[in-house]
C-alpha positions, 0 to 999 in steps of 0.5 A: 271268469266263466261265461254262460250262453242262454237261448230262448225257445222259438224266438232267439237263437245263437246267443253268445257272450264274448270277452273282448278284454277285462272290462269289455264284452260283446253280446251276439244274438239272432231272432227267429221269424214268428208268423203274425207277431211283431217284435216290440223291444229287445232287452239285454240283462247280464247277471253275475254270480260271485261267492254263490250269490247271483246279482243283476249287474246290467239291464238295457233295451238295445233295440225297439219297434220296426227296426227289429228284423227276424233272421238277422244277427245283432250284437251289442258292446257292453263296457263295465269296470273292474269292481263290477266284474272280477276274476272268478265271477260267472256271467250269464246273458239273457235276451228278453223279447217283447212282442205284440200278441201276447207281450211276454218274455221268453228265455231259457236259463241253464242251471247254475252249478251249486258249489260244493260244501266243505266241512272241516269238522269243527274246532278242537281243543287239546292240552300239552303234553299230547296223549292223543293224535290230532285228527282233521276230519272233513268227512261231512263235506258234500256236493248237492248236484255233483261229486267232489273230485279234489280235497286239500288241507292246509295250515293257515296260521298258528304259533308253529308250522305243523305237518299234515300227513295226508293233505289230500284225504278227507281224514288226516293226522297232524304232527309236529312241534305243538306249541300253546296257541291257536292253529287254523286249518282250512279244507278246500274241496272242488266238484266235477264242474270246477266249483269250489268251497272252503271251511276252516277249523281252529285247534286250540293247544293249551299249555301243560299244567304246572306240576310240583318240581322234583327234588332230584334228577329223574327220568320218568315216562321220558321226562327229564328233571334236574335238581330243583335246588340248582338254578340250572333246573331244566325239564324236557317233556317227551313227545306225544305217543306216535300213532300205530304203524300200520304199513310196516314190514311185518305185513310181509308175514301176512303174504305167507297166508295170502299173497297180495293182502300184505301188499295191500296193507303197505300200498298206502301211507304208514298210517294205513291211509289211501290203500290201493284195492287194485293190488288185490289182483295179486291175490286173485292171480295167486289163488288161480295158480294154486287152484290150477295146480291142485286140479292138475295134481288130482288129474295126474293121479287119476290118469296114473291110476288108470294106467296102472289098472290097465297095465296090470290087467290080465284075462285068463282063458281056461278049458273045461277042466280048468286048465289055463290055455291062454292069457290076454293082456290090456290095451297097451296103446290106451295104457300108454296114453293114460301114462302120457296124459298123467305126465303132462298133467304132472308137468302142468302141476309143477309149472303152476306150483312154481308160479304160485311160489314165485308170486308169494316170494316176490310179493313178500320181498316187495311188501317187506321193502315197501313196509321198511320204507314206511317204517323209516318215514314213520320213525323219522317223524317221531324218533327222538335223539338223546345225549348227555349234558352237564350244567353247573352254577358254581355250587351244584353240578347237574347231569342228565339226558337231553331229548332232541325232538 
């Protein structure tokens, strides 16, 4: 139960609605002094908001005439019943003042938060055997005066219990043993001020159409049929095709091209929902390491070339007849500095190359492990187990394969 205070400008302050117990409340307020005005009446009104509807549940003059004094705190005890006030209701107390010049009511109302609107996407109809994945779509849910911070799907009713793959996402797949009948799903949303809304959608599952019985044992498209002449005839329909696995271990190969990208693909569930963009920081770190390695490699080559040029430099001094009378070499100290700088740059290149390679290998290993776990969950949800069976009515012997979903 939520309580809202209401203060009136200039005349009323310190209005408070206090809960004593489930059916008892106390309203406190204080009147300000206004020159040349005389208070006549003080009216208490209490409003209740339930399921989006606002209704006045109490109104009474709680003081009048010369008994009213400014700068004093007054209180009033209000008693109600459990029908008038229930858990989840929002209450708002208003104090209306009438005074002689002019006689008006002054009040300030705090705006009530509008509940978010849930949209479960409308009703669906499918027919067995399922060839498509059943998707719940709540993308049209919205909040007019805030934002939705919590989402929840649940199955309300149906001939069998199904599994909602991502119950906290706007969109989700529904999987399980579908049986003919009507399933009801409810979408609940909560906004950033605590208000909530809900909507429901029905899924109607129709029985598989009647097909002409086969006259011999056969396996077609995963369906098993036995000889129709035998009373032991059975037919098992294969499950609907599974949605494509998007978060599997093969994403590790993507990390060969760009580490972090495959990690991103497996960071959600096996359908690719709820992926985490923050893991792309791995890509940025890898790109920075590779870029640094390239920079230091080019720098090392440039410095080494300068060292070679200085080391090989010779200036010959000749006389008037062209005879060599002296040779001057390069600045050995400067050449040595270029050589040392080249070695340091090459070491930095090796370090950054090792870091980038380590990032790639570690991310590939993690992506493969996480993708394998996603694939295992995906297989557990859709795998089928088979075993041979024999059946006989005394006249005919029937053999086949039983598929256990």
